[in-house]
C-alpha positions in Angstrom: 296.7 2.5 27.3 298.2 -0.5 25.1 297.4 -4.0 25.9 299.6 -6.8 24.6 298.5 -10.3 24.5 300.9 -13.1 23.5 300.1 -16.4 21.6 301.8 -19.4 19.8 304.0 -20.5 22.0 304.1 -24.3 22.9 306.3 -27.2 23.0 308.6 -28.1 20.0 311.4 -30.6 19.1 314.7 -29.2 19.0 315.6 -27.9 15.7 311.7 -27.4 15.0 309.9 -24.0 14.7 307.5 -21.8 16.4 305.9 -18.6 15.5 304.8 -16.0 18.4 302.3 -13.6 17.9 301.6 -10.5 19.8 298.2 -8.6 19.1 298.3 -4.9 20.7 295.5 -2.8 21.7 295.5 1.4 20.5 295.4 3.3 17.3 298.9 4.1 17.7 300.7 0.9 17.5 302.5 2.1 14.5 304.6 4.6 16.5 305.8 2.0 18.9 309.0 0.7 19.0 307.9 -3.2 19.9 310.1 -5.9 21.3 310.3 -9.4 22.5 311.9 -10.7 25.5 312.2 -14.0 27.4 313.0 -15.1 30.9 313.9 -18.6 31.4 313.8 -20.7 34.8 316.6 -19.1 37.1 317.6 -16.4 34.9 317.0 -12.5 34.2 314.7 -11.5 31.4 316.6 -11.0 28.4 316.3 -9.0 24.7 315.3 -10.9 22.1 314.6 -8.9 19.0 313.1 -5.3 18.4 311.6 -3.7 15.3 310.9 -0.4 14.8 308.2 1.4 12.8 310.0 1.6 9.8 310.9 -2.0 10.3 314.5 -1.5 11.4 315.4 -4.5 14.0 317.9 -5.6 16.0 318.3 -8.9 17.4 320.1 -10.7 20.6 323.5 -12.7 19.1 321.9 -15.5 20.7 319.0 -15.4 18.2 320.4 -13.8 15.2 320.3 -15.9 12.0 317.4 -17.7 13.9 314.7 -15.4 14.6 313.2 -13.0 12.8 310.7 -10.5 14.0 307.8 -8.6 12.2 305.2 -6.4 12.4 302.0 -5.8 10.7 301.0 -2.2 11.7 297.2 -2.7 9.9 296.9 -5.7 12.4 298.4 -4.2 15.5 300.4 -7.4 15.5 303.9 -8.2 16.0 305.2 -11.9 15.0 308.0 -13.7 16.3 309.4 -16.4 13.7 311.7 -19.1 15.6 313.6 -21.5 13.6 316.2 -24.0 14.7 314.6 -24.1 18.3 317.1 -25.1 20.7 316.7 -26.3 24.1 318.3 -23.1 25.5 315.8 -21.3 23.6 313.2 -22.7 26.3 311.3 -19.4 28.3 308.7 -17.6 29.0 308.3 -15.1 25.8 307.4 -11.6 26.4 306.3 -9.3 24.2 306.9 -5.1 25.2 306.0 -1.8 23.5 308.1 1.4 24.3 306.6 4.5 23.0 307.1 6.8 20.4 309.8 4.5 18.4 312.7 4.8 20.6 314.8 2.1 20.7 316.3 0.1 23.5 317.0 -3.4 24.0 316.8 -3.1 28.1 313.9 -4.2 29.6 313.3 -1.4 32.2 312.9 1.1 29.2 309.5 -0.4 27.8 306.4 0.9 28.6 304.1 -2.0 28.4 303.9 -5.7 28.5 302.3 -8.8 27.7 301.8 -12.0 30.0 304.1 -14.1 28.7 304.0 -17.2 26.4 305.6 -20.3 27.1 307.9 -21.8 24.5 309.5 -25.3 25.7 311.9 -27.0 23.5 312.8 -30.5 24.1 315.6 -32.8 22.6 
């Protein structure tokens, strides 16, 4: 079984940056598509970014140009670099994994989830 643990969240001023990390267990990490989702208070969980084993990436329009997803397969870690943060980015950010390098932006398709890390952006 794959376990995912997020870290790096916190309180940041609007315009600032944070880098989230997701540490994954399992020797098959490199074969998984990894993604970040987020859930703001009172809202549905939404797709943020995903990355395939080949480093092909995809982003939600709301974060495109500001966020960058990357992965280090040797470290079993996926990252989300968040720049130019806005108050609307405030949410719990979840790391997720999808088996066999499949591609999806739908949260229901993902097989494994972390517990989330809080990101709060103030102005």
